[in-house]
N, C-alpha and C positions, 0 to 999 in steps of 0.2 A: 441491767446486766446483760451482756451478750455472751453466747457460747459459740466458739469456733472449733471445728474439728478438721485436722489435717491427717490424711491417710499416709501410708508408707510411701506411695509413689511420689507424693509431694515433697518428701524429705529424703529421697534415696541417695543424695550426694550433697556436697558442700554448696553447690549452686542452688539446690532445692531449699536448703536451710536459709540461704541468703534471700531467696525469693519469698519465703515465709515472712522474713523481716520486712521485705518490701510490701507485702500484702497488709501487714499490720500498720506500716507507715501510711499507706494509702487509705485505709479504712478507719484508722484510729485504734488505739489499743487500751484506752482507759476503760475501767469497769468491764473487763473482758476476761473470760476463762478459756484457755486454749487446751484442747484435748488432742494429744498427738499419738500416733501409732508407732510401731517399730519401723526402722528405716528400711526402705526398699523391700527386698524379699527376706528380711531377717527372720520373720516368724517361720517361714518355710525352713530356713537354715537351722533355727532352734529346734524344730521338729526332727530334723536329721540328727541333731545332738542327742535328743531323747531316744531315738531309734537305735543309734550307735551304743548308747549306754546300756540298753537291754540286749541288743543282738550282735554288736560288732565292736567289742572293747578296743580292738586294735585301731579302729578308725576314729575313736572318740576324741583324742587329743588333736588330731588334724582338723576335725570339724570345728572344734572350739577355736583353734588358732586362726582358722580362716575367718571367723567372725571378728576376732581381735584385730587382725590385719585390716579388714574392711573398715571398721570403725576408726582405727588409727589413721587411715588415709584421709578420712573425712576430717578428723581432728587437725591433722597437719595442714589441710587446705584452709581451715577456718581460723586456726590460731598459729600465728607465725612463730611464737616462742614455745618450743616443746617442753619448757620448764613451767608452763602455765599450770595452775592447780587442777584444771579439768583433766589432764592426762592421768594424774594420780587418782582422781575420783572414778574415772572410767575403769582404770586398772583394778581398783578396789571392788567394783561391781563384778568384774570377771573373776576375781579371786573368790568372791562370795559364791558365785556359780560353781566354780570348781570345788570349793569346800563342801557345798551341798552334795555334789556327786560323789565325793569321797566318803562322807559319813552317813549318807542315806542308807537306811535298811529296808525301806518300804518297797514291796514288790508291785504296788498298785501303780499301773502305767499312767492312769489319769492324774493321780496325785503328783507323780514325778513330773509329768507333762506341765502341769500348772506352775510348779516351783521353778522349772527351767525356762519355759517360754516367756515368762514375765520379764526376764532380763532384757529382752528386745525393747520393750517400752520404757523400762527404767533407764536404760542407757541412752536411748534417743532423746528422752525429755531432759536428762541431765546435761547432755551436750547442747541442746537447743537453749535451755535456760541460761547456761553459761555464756553462750554466744550473744543472746539478747542483752545480758548484762554488759558484755564487752562493747556492744555498739550503743550503749546508753539507754536501753529499755529495761529499767529495773523491774524485776518480776519475782514472784514467790513460787518456788518449786514445791508442789504438793505431792505426797505419796498417796495415790488414790486408795491404796489399801487401808488407810486410816479413816476413810470416809465411806466407801461403798462396802457394806457388810452383806454377806450371803450365807447360804447353807453350805454344806461340804460336798455338794454334787459336782465334783471336779470336772472341768472342761465344759460344763454347761450349767453353771450354778444359778440358783434362784435367789432373787433379791430379797433381803430383809428391809422392806420399805421403811418401816417405822424407825429403825436404828439408823439407816442411811439418811433419812430426812433430818433426823436430829443432828447427826454429825455434820452434814453439809450446811444446814441453816445456821448452826451455832459457830462453826469454825472456819468458814471461808470468808476472807476479807473482800467484800464486794468492790471496794474502792481501788484495789490493786489489779495489775496484770498478773494472772495466775497461770501456771503451766502444770498440766498433770497428764497422766497416762490413760489411754483408752483400754477397754477389754478386760481390765483387772479388778479384783476385789479381794476380800479376805473373809475367812470364816470366823466363828467365835473363838477358835484356838489361834487365830492370827496366821494361819497358813494361807498362802496365796491361792486364790481361785480365779477362774476365767469365766467370762459371760457367754461363751460360744461365738460362732462366726458372726460377723457384723457387730461384734461386741463394742467396738470403739464408737460407732454411731449411737448405740444404746447408752453408752457412758455419757455422751453429750446430752442425750435426752433426759437422763436421770438428773444431771446437774441442773439442766434448764427447769425441770419440774420442781426440784427442791429449792431453787433460788428464785422462782417466779420470773425467769428470764424473759426479756422482750423478744428474743429470737434465737434460733440456732442456725448456723451456717456451716454446711459441709463443703469443703474446698476440694475440688477434683480436677483431673486433667481433661475434662470435657466441658462444653459450655453450660451444661445443666443436665436435666433429664431429657433424653431424646425419645422419640416415638418408636425407635428400633435400635438394636445393637449394630453399630456401623461395621463391626467385623463380619456380620452375616447379611446385612441388608444395605442396599445402595440408597443414597439420598435421604438419610435419616434427618428428621427435623426436630428442632428444639420445641419442647412444651413449655410455655410461659407460666401456666398455672395448672395445678392439680389439686383437687380436694383431698382431704385425709382419706376419705373412703375410697376414692379412685386409686390413690397410691397403694392402699392396702390390697385392693383388688389386683392391681398390676403385680405387686410383690407376690401375692398368693399364686399367681400363674407362672412365676419364675422370672419376672423382670428384675434386673439388678438395679431397682430404683432405691427404695429404702425399706429395710426390714420392718414388718408390722410391729415387732417388739419395740422398735425405736419410735414409731408413730403414735402408739397408744398413749404414753404419758403426755406427749405434746398435744394430742387431740383433747385430752381431759381438761387441759388449761388453755386450749386454743392458742398455743404458742406457735407462731409461724416458723416453718423450716425452709431455708433457702439452700439450693444446690448451685454452686457457682464455680467458675473456672479460676484456679489459682494463677493462671497465666494472664487472665484479663479480669482482674478483680472489680473493675468499675462496671462491667457488664451486668445486666439484671439477673441472668441465669433463670432458674425455675423456682417459683414459690409454691410450697405445699402448705395449704391453709384452708380455713373455712371459706366457702364461697363457690365460685364456678367449679363444676366437677372436673372439667378439662378444657384448656384453651391453648391452641386451636383444637377444635373437635375433629380430629383426623384419626384414621385407623392406627392402632398401636400393635406392633408385631413383637412376639416373644417366641423364642425357639429354645427347646431343650434337646440336645443331641444325645446319642447313645442310650436311648430308652429301650424298654422291652414291652411288647404288646402280647398279652396272654389272653387266649380265648378258651373258655370252658363251656362245655355242654354236657347235659346229663347222658349217661350211658344208655338209659332205657326210655328216653324222651319224656321223662317226668318233668314237672315244673321246677325251675330254680326259684326257691322260696326263701323266706327270711332266714331259716335255719341254715340253709346252704351258704347264703351270703355272709352270715355271721361267722361260720366256720372258715370260709375263705379269707375273711379279713383277719381272723386270728392267725392263720398261717402266714399271711403277708406280714403281720406284725412280728411273729416269731422269727421270720427269715430276714427281718430288717429291710423290707421293701417299702420305699416311699411311693405312695399312690398319687398319681397325677390326674388320671381320668378314669371314670368307671362308666359302663354302659351295660344295661341288661335288658333281656327280653324274656318271654315265657320260659324258654328252654336253654338260654345261653347267657353267659356273663363274660364281659370283656373288661380288661383292666390294663392301663398303661402305667408302668412302674419304672423307677430308677433303681437299678441293681448296684447301688453304691457299695454295698458290703459283700458283694459276690455270693449272695445266697440263692441264686437262681436255680442251680442244679438240684439242690436239696428240695426247694419248693416244688419244682416241676415233678420230681419223682414222687413226692407225697400226694400231689394233686391227681396224678395218673391212677392212683389206687381207687379213686371215686368218680373221676370225670374223664370225658374225652378232652384232651388238651392239645392245642396247637399254640406255638409261640413264635414270635418274630423278634430277633435281636437287632441291634444297631438301627433302630428306627428313630425318626425325629418327630417330636411333638411341637406343632406350631399352634400358637394361640393368637387370635386377633380380637382385640377389644375395639368396639365401635366399628365393626366391619362393614364393608359393602361388597358387592359382587366382584368388583374390579380387584379388590384386595385379595379375595379368596382365589380368584383366577390366577393371580400372580404367583401364588404358592403352589397351585395344582399343576402348573405348567411342567409337563414331562415327568411328573412323579406319580407313583401308584398310591392312591389313598386307601389305607387299610381301615380307617375308622373316622367318622365325622360326627361331631356333636354340636348343636347350636342352642343358644338361649337368645333372649331378646338383644343382649349387648355383646355376646361373645360367641365366637366359633372356634372349635378346636379340631385340628386335623392331625391324625397320625399317618405319616407317609414313609414310604420305603424309597 
């Protein structure tokens, strides 16, 4: 059995859906389970619906109708007859969504988020399943919520592996072409849950693990995994092979390779993961598997923008010891700061953080009561795996380096 995963960019319009069909025709579609995300930027649009539900009731209906219009345009491009049953099925899903918003009494933002955002995936897979049937690719549409069971930690739920394994191994017909949703699950009360960002890749890995799949392929709009993000670096090169460990290292430092949560179940059963272009499906792409750690072995560049560098030193020149560091980390946790780099000496401590939840001001004010504090906002954190001096020099050119940290394989630079 093979697992394919298509992200939102690959099915953002009718041409994308037709290209998905072309990929299946070229690669074969027997004994295949296809995981599909919401179409285009639908997840972002569904998040706006949730926000409007809580904060802007006047804009709620407009934001829902914008999504209805978007999906109807795709339907009209795919199905010539607007009396086709798919129009009614999609309308029923939007009616369900509006019904939930009218009767819901829960003030829990994360709970409402999961019950609303899920319709992006449910609608996209319903449309794609119907179109596949239309062009002669008989398939079975699976509601992933009947298979993947989680706790009720809404927006970032934790998997119930035992129940999920039982559901998938007993109820998925391996001989068919199956279509299901990424990102979603359900709790023991059958309320919808979501698996967090990168959740669709994780869904593919869960099914692969439970079905003992021969491989997972993630179809993207790039040739495979590159050694640098082409938006920020020139002459990015394709990596043909990456080991599981190397992929996890790259992801840890912030590369948009594959989330470690996705890789862990695949690594346990040594199921290879391929990252390929949905525009050129015959090309090899990148293989993530056991074997060579990285090929070709060239420097890999990762950048995180809009970071904050905080430098602390003791007010009385006393040592920064374990108690101080423990206290600082608790404060970072309390203010929801994601730590990317730490560096300490006898009397100072530096940390580069992501101020994702805007907790910086409160954190700095608290720290100033016990430490001398300086901080730099809008800095960039560059990480180079398998660095050489030429690679480092290319980043330092014309920039002020505020912090540098090296290990045998990796160098990190915080620059202004």
